[in-house]
N, C-alpha and C positions, 0 to 999 in steps of 0.2 A: 742592582747589577754589580757583580764582582769585578773589581778593577785589576786588569792584568798589567804587569810591568813591562815596559819596553826595554830592549837591551841597550839602546843608545839613542841619543838625540842628535840629529844632523842639522847642520846649518843649511840655508837655502841653496848655497852653491854646491854643497856636498849632495844634497837631495836631488838637485837638478842634474848633476853629473851622473848620479847613479841611475836615475830613470832614463836619461838619454842613452846611456851605455846599454841598458837592457833592450831598449827599442832598436838601437842600431844593430846589436848582435842578432836579434830576431830577424830583422829585415835581411841581413847578410845571409843567414842560414836559409831563409825561405827563397832567396834569389838563387842560391846554389841548387836547391831542390827543383825549382822551376826549370832551370837550364838543363839539369840532368834528366828530368822527366821528359823534356821536349826532345832531347837528343837520344837518350837511352831508355825511354819509357818501356818499350817492349822487353828489353833485357832485364830491367828491374823486376817487372811483373813475372817474367819467366823464371828467373833465378829464385825469387822468393817462393813462388808456388811449387817449384820443383823440390825444394828442400823438405825433408821429413820434419815432423813435429820436434823431434829431438835435435836436429840440426838447427832449426829455427831457435830453439831454446839456447843452444850454444852461442849463436850469433848475437842474440839479444843480451845475453849475459856478458859478452865481450864489450858490447857498446855501453852497458850500464851494469857493472858488477853488483850494485846494490838494488837492482830492480826487485820490486816486491813480488814474491812467488805466486800469490793466489789472487783470484778474483774476489770481489765483494769485500774489500779491505775494511770498510766501515762496519760491516757486520761482525767481522772477526775482532776488531778493536772493541766493539760493544760487548761481545762474548767475554773477552778477557776482563773488561771492566766489571761486569756483573759477577765474574768469578772471584774477584778480590774479596778478602775478609770483610764481612759486615756490609759490603756494598749492596747486596740484595735487600737487606733490611732497610738501608737508607733509601733505596729506590722505592720500596713499598710504602714507607712512612713519609717520604718526600720532606725530609728535614733539611731546611736550608743550612748550607755550610757544614753539614755533618761529616762530609767526606774529607778525610785528611788531604792536605794540599798535594802531597806527593802521589796520591791516588786519583786525583781529579782527572777526568777523561782527557782534557787537553794536554796535561803534563805527561800522561802515559803515551800519547801519540806523538809527542814532540820529536822523538828521534827519527820518525818516519816522514820527513818533510816532503820528499818527492811524491810518494803515493797520496799524501793528503792534498798536495797541489794538483796532481794529475791522477785521479783515482782509476782511470781507464788504462794507464800504462802499467800493466802487470804481465808477468811471464805467462801465466796460465791462459789468459784470454787471447794474447797475441800469437802464441805458438800453436794453439789448437785451431784457430780460425784465421788462415792466412789473409782472407779478404779484409779483415779489420785494419791491419797495418796499411794496406794499399789504399783503402778508402780514407784513412786518416791522413795520409800524405796528400791524396788528391784534394781533399776539402780544405786542407791548410794552405796549399799553394794557390788555390783558386779563389780563396776569400781572404780578405785582409785581416790583420790583427784587430782593427777597429770593429769589423763585423763580428768577430768572435768574442770581443771583450764582454758583452753582456752575459753570455753563457759562461765564460771562464770565471767571471766574477760571481755568478750564481752558484757555481760549484764550491765556492769557498765559504758559503754562508754558515754551514754547520761548524766547520773547523774554526772559523773566525769567532763564533760565539762561544766555543769551548776553550778558546785561548790556546789552540794547538800550536800556532806558529810563533817562533821567536822573531819579533819584528822591531824595526827601528822607527823612530818618531820624527816627524817634521810637521810644523803647524800648517803648511800649505796644502794645496790640492793638485791633482793631475787631471788634465783634460783627457776624456776617454772617448772622443769621437773626432772625426774630421781630419784635416791636414795637420792640425796641431796635436795630434794624438801623442800622449806621453809627455807633454810639456807641463812644467811646473808653473802654477799660477797661485795668487793669494787666495785665501779662504773667502768664499762668498756663500752666505747662509742659504739664500734662495736656490742658487745653482747646485749647491751640495745636496740639498734635500731632494732635488729632482734627479740626482745622479748624473747630471751632465758633466760635472766634475766630481772626483772622488777623493776623499782624504788620503794623504800620501801613504800612510801605513798600509791601508787596504789596497789602494791602486798599485802600489809597488809590488804587492804579492801577485796581482794579475799579470803585470809585466814580467815578473820572474817566472811565473808558470808558462807563459808563452815562449820565453827564451829557452827554458829547460826543455820544453817539448820540441822546439825547432832544432836544438842541438842533438837531441836523441834521434830524431828522424834523419838528420843529416848523417849522423854516425852510422845508422843502419844502411842508408843508401851507399855511403862510401865503402862499406864492407861488401855489399852486394856487387858493386862494380869493380871490386879489387880482383884482378886476374886478367887473363887473355880473352879477348872477344873474338879472335879470328875463327875459332872452331864453332861459333854459334851464329845461327842465322838471325839477323836483326832487321826489324822493320820499325822505323820511328813513328811517333805520333799516335800509337794505339792506346797510350795510357789514358788519355782523356776519354776516348770512345768507350773504353772498358768500364769506367766507373761513374759515368755521368748520371745514371739513373738510381744510384744508391745500392745498398747491400742487397744481395740476392739470396733467396732461400731455394736451393735446387730441389725440385719435386721428384726427381728420378727420371725425367724425360729430358734428353739433351737439348731439345728445342723449346723447352717450356720452363719458365721460372716464375716464382712469386717473390715479390720484393718485401724485405723485412720492414718492420715498423721503424720509422724515423724517430719516433718519440723515445723508444727504449734503446735505440742505437744512436743517440744524438751525437756523441763525439765522432762517429764515423759517417755522419751525414752532413748536409749543408748546415751552416750555423742557424740555429733557431732565431726567430725574430717575431716581434709583434706585427701581425698582418691581418687587417680586418677581413679581407677576402678569405683567408685561411680559417679564421674564427667562424665566419659565416658558413663556410663549407662543412666544417665539423658539426656545427649546430644543425644545419639542414639535413645532413646525412643521418644523424642520430634521430632527429624528429621524424624523418621519412621512414626510417627503420621501424620505430615504435608504432607509427601510424599504420604501416603495412602489416605489422604483427597483429594489431587490433582488427584490421580489415579482414585478415585471413581467419581469425577466430570467429568473426561474425558471418563470413560467407563460405567458409570451408569446414563443414562438420568434422571431417577427418582430422584437420589440424586442431580443432577444438577438443576432440576426444583425447588426442595424444598429449596436449598441453595440460588438460585437466588431470590425466593420469600421472603426469610428472609432478604436479602440485600435490596430488593425493599421496604420492609416495613420500613427500616430505612431512606428513603429519605423523609425529612420533608416538603419540599417546595411544597405547593399545586399547585403553578403556574408553576412548572417544567414540560415541555412538555415530552411526552412519549419518543421520540427519545433521549432526553437528559438523561432521566432516564436509558434507555437501555445502553447508553454509560457509564454512571457513574457506574452502577453495573458491567459492563464488566471490567472496570479499577479496581474496588474494588476486583474483582476475582484475579487480578494479585498480589494483596497484599499477597495472600496465598503463592505465590512463594517467596516473600520477607521473609515471616516467615520461610519457609524451608531453605532459604539461610542463615539466621541468625544462625540456629542450625547446618548447615554444617560448617560454619566458626568456631563456638565454638568447635565442635567435632574435627576439624583439629588442632586447637590450643591445645586442651587437649591431643591429640595424640602425639604432640611434647613433652609434659611433660612425657609421658609414657616411653620414652627412659631412664629416670632416676629413674623409679619406684623402690622402695626398697632401694635406696641409700640415701634417705633424712632422717636425724635423728636430733633431737634437740641437740644443742651444737656443731654441725659440720658445717663448713663453706659451703655454697651452691656453686655448680658449677656455674660459671658466666653465661653460656648459659641457664641453668635451671632458675636461678634467673631472667634473662632478659625475658625469655619466660613467666614466671609466672606473672611478672609485666605487660607485654603486654596483657595477658589474662584478668587481672584485669581491665585494662584500656578499653579493648574491651567490657567487660560485663557492665561496668558503662555507656559507650556510648550507647550500645544497649538498656539498661533499659530506658534511657532517650528517645530514639526513640520510643520504644514500648509504653511507658507511654504517650507520646504525641499523638500517634494514639488512645490509649484508652480514653484519655480526649476528643478528637473530637467525639469518638463514644458515650460517655456519653451525650454530648451536642446535638447529632442528633438522637439517638435511641428513639423509642416511649415512653419508660418508664420514660424518664427524660427531653425530649426536651421542654416540656411545662414550665420548670423552667428557660428557657433561652430566651433572645431576641438576634437577630443577626443583625449585620451590614455588608452589602455587598458593596465591592468596586471592580469595574470592572477594572482590570489591562489591559486587551485587549479583543478582541472579544471572545477568547476561555479560558481566564484565569480570574477568579474572586477570590478576597480575602474575606473570610468570617470570621468574628470575633464574638464569642459568649460571652455574658455578662449575669451574673445572674440577674434575675429580682428583687431580694432582695439584701441587702448588707451584708448578713450573711457570716462570715468566715467559713472555712471548719470545724473547731472545734465546732462552734456554731450549726452545723448541727447534731452533735452527738445525742442530745436528740430529735430534731425535725424529723430527717430523717436518722437513723443509716445506712441504706443501701447506700444512696448517700454519706454520710460521708466517709464510708469505700472506696468506689470507687474513690472519689476525693483525699483522702489521699494517695492512692496507686499511683496516677499519679503525686504526688509531687516529683519534681526532686531532692530535698534535701535528699530524702531517700537513695541515693547512696553515700552520704557524711556525714553520721551521726557522723563521727569522726572529723568533722570540729571544729577547736579550735579558730575560729575567734570570734570577739565580737558579730556577728550575732546570735550565739547560745544563747546569754543571753536574747534576746527579740523576737525571732521567735519561732514558734511552728512547730515541725516536729516529726515524729513518726517512730518507728521501724517497718518495713514492716511485720515481723512475727506476731507482736501483732495485726496489722490491719487485717491481713488474718485470725487470730484466732477469732477476733470480727466478721468478715464477716461470717465465718463458723457458729459461735454460733447464729448469728442473723437469718441466713437462715433456721436453724433447728427449730426456734421458730416462724418465721414470718408467717403471713397469706398468703395464696396463691396469693391474689391480690397484696400484697406488693412484695413478692418474684418474681412474674412474670415480674416485671419491669426489672429485670436482665435477658434479653432474651438470646437465644442460642448464637447469634453472639457476644454479649457483654461479656458473661460469658467465652466463648472460648478465647477471647482476653486477659482477665484478668488472665486466667489460664496460658497462655503463659508468661505473666509478672511475675506471681508467680514463675514459673520455673526458670526464669532468676534471680530473687531475691534469690532463694534457692542456685543456683550454685555460685553466688557471695558471699553469706553467707559462704559457705563451703571454698571458696578460701581465704576469709579473716581470717579463722581460721588456716591457714597454719603456722606452726612453723618450722624453723625460718621465720620471716616476711621478705619481700623484699621491697626495695625502690619503691615509687609510680612513675608512668609515666603518663603524659597527653596523650590524644588520638592523639594529633599532633605528639608527640615524638614517640609514638608507630607506627604510620603510616609510619614512615621513613623506617621501616623494608621492605625489598624487597620481602621476601619469604612469601607465604601464600595467600590464596584466599581472606580472609577477608581484608587484607591490600591493595590488588590490587583493590578490589571493592570500598573500602572506599576512596582511593585516587582518583578513577575515579568519585566519587560523586554519587554512586549507590543509597544511601539512600536519597539523596537530590532531586531526580527527583519528579516533581509534578505529580498530578493524570492524566495529559494529555500527559506526556512525558517529555523529557529532556528540561531543561531551557536553552535558548540562544544558542541552537545548531541546531535548525531547524526553518523553517519559520512558521508564523502563519497559513498559508493555509495548509501546510503539517500536522501540528498538528490537525487542525480541520478535515481534510480529514481522517486521521488515526482514530480519535475518532468516526466519523460517520460510518466508515466501521465496527468497532467493534460493535457499537450499532445496525446496520442493521442486522448483523448475529445473535446477541443475540435475536433480535425481531423475526427473522425467526424461531429460535429454539423454543422460548416460544409460538409461534403461531401454532406450529404443534400440532396435536391432541395427547393427552396422552392416551396410551392404557389402557383400563378398561375391567373389567370382566375376564372371564377365558382366559388363554393363548391358550387353544385348540380352536382357532378360527382364520380364515383367516384375519378377520378385525384387530384383535389384532396384528397379525404378521406383516401386512402391516404398521400399525401405528408405531410399534416398529422400523421397518426398516427406516421409514421416519424420526422419531425423532432422531435415531442414526446418520443418514446421516447429519441432520442439526446440531447436537451437534458436530460432527467431523469438519464440516465446520467452526463453531465458533472457535474451538481450533486451526484450521489452521491459522485463522486470529490472534489469540493470539500469536502464534509462530512467525508469520510474524512481528507483532508489537514489540514483545520482542526482536527479532533480531535487528530491527531498533534501538531500544533504546541502546542496548549494543554496537552496532557498532558506534553510535553517541558519546558515552562516551569513545570510544577508548579502549574497552576491546578486548582481543585477540580471535581468532577463536576457540582455544581449550576450553576456558571458555564458549564461546557461545554454542558450540556443546554439551558440558556436561550439561549445563543448559537446553537446548532444549530436551534432553532425557527425563527429568521429565515431560515436556509438550507434550510428544508424545506417551502417553500410549495408545491412540486409534489406533496408527499405529503398535503397537506391534503384531508380527505375531502370537504369542500364544493367545493374546486377540482376534484377528480376528478369529482365528480357533475356539475358544470356543464359540463365538457368532454364527458362522456358524453352529457348531454342535448343539447348542441350537435350532436354527431355523429349522434345519433338523429334530430334534426330534419332534418339534411341528408339522411339516408337516406330519410326520408319524402318530402322534396322531390324526391329523385332518382326514387323510385318513382312519384310523381305525374306526372312528365314523361316517364317511360320512358327515362331516361338509360342508355345501355349501360354494363355493368360489366366489359367485357372488359379495359379498361386495368388492372384490379386485378392480373391475373396477371403483368403486366410490371413491377409496382412492387416495388422491393427490399423484402424482408421486414424489418419493424421488429424491432430487437433488444430483448431483455428490458430492463426498467428495474430498476436496483438501488435499492431504496428504503431502504437501510440508512444508518446514521449513522457506522458505525465500520469494523471490519476484516473480513476474509474469514473466515467461519465456516460451520457447517452451514446450508444454505439450504432454503427450501421455496417452492413455487409459490403465487402469489396472482394473481387476475385484476387487470388494470390498466384504466385509462381508455381505453387505446389498442388494446384487442383483442388483446393479446399476454400471455404469461406473464411475471410479474415476480418477481425474486428478492428475498426478504425475509429478513433475518437474524432468527432466532427469539428470541435473548436480548436483544441491544442494542435491537431495535426494539420491545420491550415498553415501554421508556422513551419511545421516539420516538412510538409510537402513542398512549400515554397523554397525552403533551404535546399531540399534535395533536388528540386528542379534546377536551381542555380548550379548545383554541383554537376548535374547532367549536362547543362549547357556548356559549362567549362570544359567537360570531357570532350564534347563534340568539337569545340573550338581547337582543342589540342590533339585532334586525331592525327595519328602518325602515318605517313605514306608507307606503302608496302615495300619491303626491301628483301632481296633474295641474295643469299650468301652461299658460296660453294666451300665445302670443308671436306676433310679426309673422312674415310669410313669410320675410323675410331671416334672422331669428334661427332660425327653425325649420329652414331649410336647413342652417345651421351646426351646430345641435345634433343633427340627424339624422345628420350625418356621423360623430358619435361612436358611433353604433349602426347601421351600414349594413345593408342587406338582404343576404340570402344571395348575391345576384348581384354583390356588391361585388368590384371589382378594385382592387388597390393603386394602380395608376397613374392612376385616373380622378378622384380627388378630393383637393384640398388647400384649406386655409382660411387666409386671411391673418390676421395678428394683430389688426388693427382690427376685422374681422368677428367674431373670437372674443371680444374684449373686449366688443363691442356685444351679442353674444348672451348672454354671461354676465351683463351688466348687466340685460338684459331678464328674465333668470331670477332676478334679485334679488341678484347678487353684486357687491361693490365691489372693483375692481382697484387694488392699490397696489404700486408697486415697493418691494422691501425691501432686496435686496442684489444688485448686478450685474444678471444676467439673471433673477433670481428675482422673481416677483410673487406676492403673496398674493391670493386671492379669498375674501372673507369675506361671508357672508350679511348683508344689511342688516336693520335691525330690522323692516322691513315684509315681509321675505322669509319664505316658509314653512319654510325650513331654518335660520332664525335660531337661534343658540344651540348649533349643532352643530359649532362650530369653523370653522377656515379651512383652505384647501388651497393648496399652493404649486406653481406651474408655472414652467418656464423659458420666457422669451420666445425664440422661435426666432431664431437669429443665424447668419450675417449677414443672410440674407434673412428678413424677418419673416413667415414662412409655415409653417404646420404641414402636413407631408406626411401622407398618409392613414394610414400605419402609426403615426405619432405620435398621431393623433386617436383611434385605437383604444385606445391606452394611456391617454389622458386619459379616455375613456369608461369604461374599467374602473376607474380610480381614483375617478371620480365615483359609480360604482355602489357601490364599496366603502364610501365615506364618507358618501354622501348618498342612496343607494338609487335612483339614476337608472337608467333603462333606455329602450328604444326607445319606450315608451308614456308617458313622463313629460310630453312636450310636445305641444301641439296648436295648430292655427292659430287665432289670435284672430279673433273675428267682426268684421264691418264696423262694427257699432255700438260695439264696444269700441275701435276705433281701429286 
């Protein structure tokens, strides 16, 4: 570690006086702001919003003549650093101490103390979005400096490690919580390592940052209130009501808004904190989203077709034969189960922390079991981020929007395994892409493994360029809102979903790192020694290390090739079935639907067979295998089969009522039997299926399968939701009815734009909030009839913000699954109701 010099050494009296002065000034400024917002809140809001961007710029510059002009200051500093003579070479070679002292990143940034302490106080961001300043004021006066201290301290990590700040030294520490906040106390090793107290040099910077921010906000409010009030209508008390729910993203409808992500707008939201309920909510939402995605792929052939087509579009090699492509996208489908597994692991580890919920307080020694569990969760999250980031990097290099930027080198390890390495065609570093290609810069920066270790205090920090993931995600969000459609479309649906998952992992790790008191760090190897927990069993077995064709070194080459070909053949069969088109009230449509459903089920039977082989080969137990296969057996669920049968019977009745000829049926290819087994080929018996054909069922293995599915069916019956009727406007009704179209539905006839969808969900009582990337949560408001039943996550369509008809059908099925919606849930609101 390079040792930075302090500018002065303070006595205990001097240090105590300095910290006390900073705390007192902060409290005085915040008290002034509270009083003015209570008395003149409406006037402050009105005058700030009324100003043009240029007038806001003038006011901010008067308050702080040295205010940094641009957003994303850390990126700009990094650009300047890499642009210095020979620095790019040093960065690439990673030579310790090779950078001349005057060019080290910290020294270069030292003149910009304010922006390094408060990176969100910049001219561009505050003048262009008036809501940011108002939310900043609201959240600083409604939460104490103690509550903001963990976040304000977190923001200093990188600058501290770079030696950016000229700091003074004292051997003591400062209390960073409770009524003694800001008080100087002697050094205590145990308390210092848990961050209940912080060394004076670092803690003093936190207090300084809070004081500078409060003075800046006070200066802005003073200038806003300067002048005569008599000509303006004033109504006090609206300041709180206007900003209590967070930053809003206006959708274009005056009565409908979606709320911005708190994660990427953290300075303008309530202070982040470690909260077990919030961690559990994130993990559950992500797990449910991935489970629903797999469920739709198994039960909705239309969703399966579109997703397979998206995956197929990402295969870049023109000389790849069709069977090889079919095999590859089949294996890529299995990655969806890995994504689900990741969130199941996290949810289980968070659940272990829940046993101690409410017992953890600053200044109190943590229970050893709790501390060890939290340390293992941190190690797990860091490991998973690296795994998902690696997957995202490969996706960047192979998806259509970016693959032209790379050349590939292929090395054949064996007949079925090839090693592909991608290299950029130019020699640009990631930071150099910021101006040339901001979108690609953001995506590549998010795949940087160093993002999970920004607290690194090694000498590498002095000459390498890494970024805080929250900042990169904010840049990405900002760019996508301004980018042309051609540019934004390079971030396709598959790629965006992968990065949304990575963003969720970063958010949960961010929250864990804010835990007070802090716990010692563990390596993933140390954490895996733990015997209890699904995550540790799977990691020890090498679950994440399996290559795309199956386990390494545990099966023969021929076995691997045969398994791959089998998957590809069944995928090919499914995609070659005719897709039903036109009205559902038609015998040809019905026969085509039965055929495609049978082929889809056959493919998933092979997926189950292959997945079982993999888990058995890496020595996982039968209980784990059976539980995993439940998620891959949605097409076997008795309730699902019954629903499909009922739908087909209704269509037959409709056909009979209109006298539709059935001659086409004889020309329709016969649907092949569905294999509803989970394992290998054994003695089979016939069983009727939902599609009017005989289905092969394995007598022994399926005893376990059907028992598990029966349990699932019983659970569904116990959780049956009561029918609810909701009256909405005609516009909202048109949107919501598109989720449950009439039998005459045609795929090409209906699509819904995102604004209309958010508006309709809002009328139904659901609050929309961006959470990660393209992911938005829709949660019932307290006044909604579905309040308390959890929230559901949908991806905002990208790049064109419009849901196609097939996607709306999937949304409708998910809303039925979780909230009991159907075609009769909504009705037109009467005129007297508005």
